N, C-alpha and C positions, 0 to 999 in steps of 0.2 A: 748603260742602258739603254733600252729599247723607248725612245721615246713619240709617242704619235699625239695629232685629235679627239682634244674631247670635244664630242662632238653635243647638239644644246636639243634631245628630243625626251623618249621615254625607251627604260634599257628594256630588250629584246631575246629571248632565246626562243629557237626550234630545235628540234627533236622527229626524229623518227621513230614513234612506242608501242608494238603492238596490233601496227600492219597498219596505223592511220597515220598521218603531219600532225602534233600537236606545235601547239605559237604558247610563246608566253610571257607574261614580264622577268622582271629578275626574280622574285619571287608567289608568284599563284599563273596557274598555267589560263589561260586563256577560253569559254566554249567559241568553236566557230561562226560566230558571225560578221555584215559587210562593213557593220560600223564601226568596227574593234580596228585600233589604228596596229593591231600587229600583225591579224590577219590581209590588215587591208596593203601591209608592205612582201605580205612573200610572194617568189617570187618564181615560178619553174625549176630556175634553177637550186635552189635553197629545199626545193623538194627536192631536187632529182641524189641530191650528199648530203643530205637526210636522210634518205632511202636507200642513198647506197653507201650511211656509214651510223646505222641504226647504232650500235656504241656511244656515240657518239653527240654532242648537244652544243651547236656555234649560237653564239653569244654578240650579242654587239648592240643597234642602237637606229633605234623609228626613230624617223625627222623627220623637218620640213613642212612641219606644220604648225610648229610654236608660232615664237611671231620673230624665230629666229629662221627663215625661209630656204637657205643656202640656195635658192634661185627656183625650186623646185614650185609645180601645181598639186603635188600628194603627197604621198610620203611611199618615205624608202630605208629601202635598211643599206648595214655598213658595218660592215663585222669586224671584230674586233677579241675575241678568247677564242677557243672549244677546248670545250670537258670532255673528256672521257668516260667519266662517273668516275673517275679514283683520285686525278689530278686533273692539273693546268697546260697544259700542249704550251712549249713555251715560244715564243710570240714568233719569230723568222718559219719554226715548219707550219705555224698559224695561217703566216700570211702566202708565204706562198704558198702554200697549197688552192688558198679562193681561187684566186684566178684562174686556173686551172678550171673552175667549174664554174666563172663568168660570176663571183659575188663579190661586190665591191664590199673594199677595206676603205676604214678609216682611214685618212693621209697621216702618211707616217713622216716624224720630224728625222731624228734619227735613227740608225739600227744598230752604231754601234758609237756613242758614245760617253767618256767620264765622265763620273759622275762630278758636278760642279757646280755647286751652290746659284749661284750670280748668273750663271752660260740658260742653265736649265728656265731660272726663272721669269728672264728677258725670250723665252719659246711661248712661257705662256700668251703673250700679246701678237699685236698684229691681224692680219687680216685672216679670216680664214681659206684653207687648202682646196675646198673642199672643190669644185670644179661649177663656176652658174655662179658662189655662195659673192654675196656681196659686201660682207658686210662681215666683222670680226670678229675673233677663233671666241670659243669659252674658253678657253681654257688647254688642257693637255693633259697626256695618264700617262708615267716616268717609268717601269716596271724592268729587275733587271732582266738581261740572257738568256739561262736560264730560272724555270721557274723556283720560288721556293715561298714556303710555306714552316714560315716553324712555331712550336706548337701554343709561345709566352704572347704573343704578339697577334700572328695569325699570317695568310695570305702577305707577300712585299709587294704593293703595289701603291704608288703615292700617282692623287689629281690634284690637279696644282688651277683652281680659276680664271683665267689673270684680268687685271685689273682697266683692263680697256672694258671686257665685257658682264666687269661691276657698274663700272663708272656709265654706262651706256643711258641712252636717254629712250 
């Protein structure tokens, strides 16, 4: 499985459609506005990536403004997924393409780890791996190396929130 850090923030998606940039949350596209966290986190690299790949939607987390600041003074974006319009990209492909566009990725804890529940649960604990963060990580996201979406259960994707995050003051 592929294991990455779950960041505490707001889900975001970015795509180029009908000749312009689109920003949104997980479920809604957002109007361009200076106070929108999704638009505040948009960088020239994200625009360039999306304009060069209008068939793709970049998914990630806008973070740095909630109670966990990750050492930031503003909102930032870290990618965690790429949607082709019909399917999710395998995590290694998406991870490998983003740095070529200077798009930050959520911290990857393991790129290929045999599924074993106890060691995976332990990975949900500890400090955040985001550079500059001085607090606990929220948890982890566990995905298969090859994306799967069986119709009887949906996308195979597991989010584990750490006890340290849940028990913080």
